[in-house]
C-alpha positions as CSV (number, residue, x, y, z in Angstrom):
1,X,13.1,41.0,-41.3
2,X,12.0,44.1,-39.7
3,X,13.5,47.1,-41.1
4,X,12.7,49.7,-38.6
5,X,14.2,49.9,-35.1
6,X,10.8,49.3,-33.3
7,X,9.2,46.7,-35.8
8,X,9.0,43.0,-34.7
9,X,9.2,40.1,-37.3
10,X,6.0,38.2,-37.3
11,X,6.7,34.6,-37.9
12,X,4.8,32.6,-40.2
13,X,4.6,28.6,-40.3
14,X,2.3,25.7,-39.6
15,X,1.0,25.1,-36.1
16,X,3.6,23.0,-34.2
17,X,2.2,21.2,-31.0
18,X,3.7,22.7,-27.7
19,X,5.1,20.1,-25.5
20,X,2.9,19.5,-22.5
21,X,5.8,20.6,-20.1
22,X,5.9,24.1,-21.7
23,X,2.2,24.4,-21.4
24,X,-0.2,25.0,-18.4
25,X,-2.3,22.2,-17.4
26,X,-5.7,22.7,-19.0
27,X,-7.7,22.6,-15.7
28,X,-5.0,25.3,-14.3
29,X,-6.0,27.4,-17.2
30,X,-9.7,27.2,-17.0
31,X,-9.2,28.2,-13.1
32,X,-7.3,31.1,-14.1
33,X,-10.0,32.1,-16.6
34,X,-12.8,31.7,-14.0
35,X,-10.8,33.6,-11.5
36,X,-10.2,36.3,-14.1
37,X,-14.1,36.3,-14.7
38,X,-14.8,36.8,-11.1
39,X,-12.2,39.5,-10.9
40,X,-14.4,41.7,-13.0
41,X,-16.9,41.8,-10.2
42,X,-15.2,44.5,-8.0
43,X,-17.9,44.3,-5.2
44,X,-16.1,44.5,-1.7
45,X,-16.1,41.1,0.0
46,X,-17.5,39.3,-3.4
47,X,-14.6,36.9,-3.6
48,X,-14.1,34.1,-1.2
49,X,-10.8,33.3,0.2
50,X,-10.7,30.2,-1.5
51,X,-10.8,31.8,-4.6
52,X,-8.2,34.0,-4.1
53,X,-4.8,33.6,-6.0
54,X,-1.7,32.8,-4.1
55,X,-0.4,36.4,-5.1
56,X,-3.5,38.1,-3.6
57,X,-2.7,36.2,-0.1
58,X,0.9,37.6,-0.1
59,X,1.5,40.8,2.1
60,X,0.5,43.8,0.8
61,X,4.0,45.5,0.5
62,X,4.9,42.7,-2.0
63,X,1.8,43.2,-4.3
64,X,3.3,46.0,-6.1
65,X,6.2,43.6,-7.5
66,X,3.8,41.1,-8.9
67,X,3.8,41.1,-12.7
68,X,0.5,40.2,-14.4
69,X,1.2,37.1,-16.8
70,X,-1.8,37.8,-18.7
71,X,-1.3,41.3,-20.2
72,X,-4.2,43.4,-21.2
73,X,-5.1,43.2,-24.9
74,X,-7.6,45.2,-27.2
75,X,-8.7,43.8,-30.4
76,X,-10.6,46.4,-32.6
77,X,-12.0,45.8,-36.0
78,X,-11.4,48.6,-38.6
79,X,-12.7,49.3,-42.1
80,X,-9.4,48.0,-43.6
81,X,-8.6,45.3,-40.9
82,X,-8.1,44.5,-37.5
83,X,-5.8,45.8,-34.9
84,X,-4.5,44.1,-31.8
85,X,-3.1,46.1,-29.1
86,X,-1.3,44.6,-26.1
87,X,0.2,46.2,-23.1
88,X,3.6,44.9,-22.1
89,X,5.3,47.2,-19.6
90,X,8.9,46.3,-18.5
91,X,9.5,44.0,-21.8
92,X,11.8,44.8,-24.4
93,X,11.3,43.9,-28.1
94,X,13.9,41.1,-27.9
95,X,11.7,39.5,-25.2
96,X,8.5,39.4,-27.5
97,X,7.7,36.9,-30.3
98,X,4.6,37.4,-32.7
99,X,3.5,34.2,-34.8
100,X,0.9,33.8,-37.3
101,X,0.0,30.2,-38.2
102,X,-3.1,28.5,-39.6
103,X,-5.2,31.3,-38.8
104,X,-4.2,31.8,-35.3
105,X,-2.4,34.8,-34.0
106,X,0.1,34.0,-30.9
107,X,1.8,36.7,-28.9
108,X,4.5,35.4,-26.4
109,X,6.8,37.3,-24.1
110,X,9.2,36.4,-21.2
111,X,10.1,38.9,-18.5
112,X,13.2,38.0,-16.3
113,X,14.5,40.7,-13.7
114,X,17.2,40.7,-11.2
115,X,17.5,43.3,-8.4
116,X,20.8,43.2,-6.1
117,X,21.5,45.7,-3.6
118,X,24.6,45.7,-1.4
119,X,24.8,48.1,1.7
120,X,26.9,48.1,4.7
121,X,24.3,46.3,7.1
122,X,22.4,44.3,4.4
123,X,22.5,42.3,1.3
124,X,19.3,42.1,-1.0
125,X,18.8,40.0,-4.1
126,X,15.5,39.7,-5.8
127,X,14.6,37.6,-9.0
128,X,11.3,37.5,-10.7
129,X,10.5,35.6,-14.0
130,X,7.3,35.0,-15.8
131,X,6.1,34.3,-19.2
132,X,2.9,34.5,-21.2
133,X,1.3,33.2,-24.5
134,X,-2.1,34.6,-25.8
135,X,-3.5,33.0,-29.1
136,X,-6.4,34.6,-31.0
137,X,-8.3,32.7,-33.8
138,X,-8.4,35.3,-36.8
139,X,-11.5,35.5,-39.1
140,X,-11.1,34.5,-42.6
141,X,-10.3,37.3,-45.0
142,X,-6.9,38.4,-43.3
143,X,-4.2,39.1,-45.5
144,X,-1.2,37.1,-43.8
145,X,1.5,38.5,-46.3
146,X,0.8,42.0,-44.8
147,X,0.7,41.5,-41.3
148,X,2.9,43.8,-39.1
149,X,3.9,44.1,-35.8
150,X,5.2,47.4,-33.9
151,X,6.6,47.7,-30.3
152,X,7.1,51.1,-28.6
153,X,7.1,52.2,-24.9
154,X,5.7,48.9,-23.7
155,X,2.9,48.7,-26.2
156,X,2.9,46.1,-29.1
157,X,0.5,46.8,-31.9
158,X,-0.2,44.1,-34.6
159,X,-2.1,45.3,-37.8
160,X,-3.9,42.4,-39.6
161,X,-5.2,43.9,-42.9
162,X,-8.2,42.5,-44.7
163,X,-7.9,41.2,-48.2
164,X,-9.5,43.4,-51.1
165,X,-11.7,40.4,-51.7
166,X,-13.1,40.5,-48.1
167,X,-13.5,44.1,-48.0
168,X,-15.6,44.0,-51.3
169,X,-18.0,41.4,-49.8
170,X,-19.0,43.6,-47.0
171,X,-22.2,45.4,-47.5
172,X,-24.2,48.0,-45.0
173,X,-27.6,46.5,-44.1
174,X,-30.3,49.2,-43.4
175,X,-31.9,48.8,-39.9
176,X,-35.7,49.5,-40.2
177,X,-37.9,50.5,-37.4
178,X,-40.3,47.6,-36.2
């Protein structure tokens, strides 16, 4: 159980199959990954209208409210371990779950927002909902008992320390001129 206010419990266990109803269709996931690859090319006019996601076709005034369901994640290897940093703006600690199971780190989150505005001449009610799940295969040599996660100001940081045994096996290789 986390003992600090901004720590998140990292759940450990065996991999459980996710029911198909709770998982995206494999071809839809593949399409999203390919679309994301093409988005890296920021050349004007590069994308064909057929490749645009529905959110990109919506009116411009509504694009600011669209929440990306695939948060930005950085994975950095350090001398003593790995560090995963995920940007999760608008989420709270209770909306995030971090699991470590069979060499797989999974970060899940869910955002639900409702906005109601009552004025004399109109009534406005907007709802948005989204969830995400990102999984990372971890290399051998991670000390699973010492993994910790902290969430502060919309940024999740998961520290994955290496075992002493795996650090001892590392060696520097001299690079020689050809």
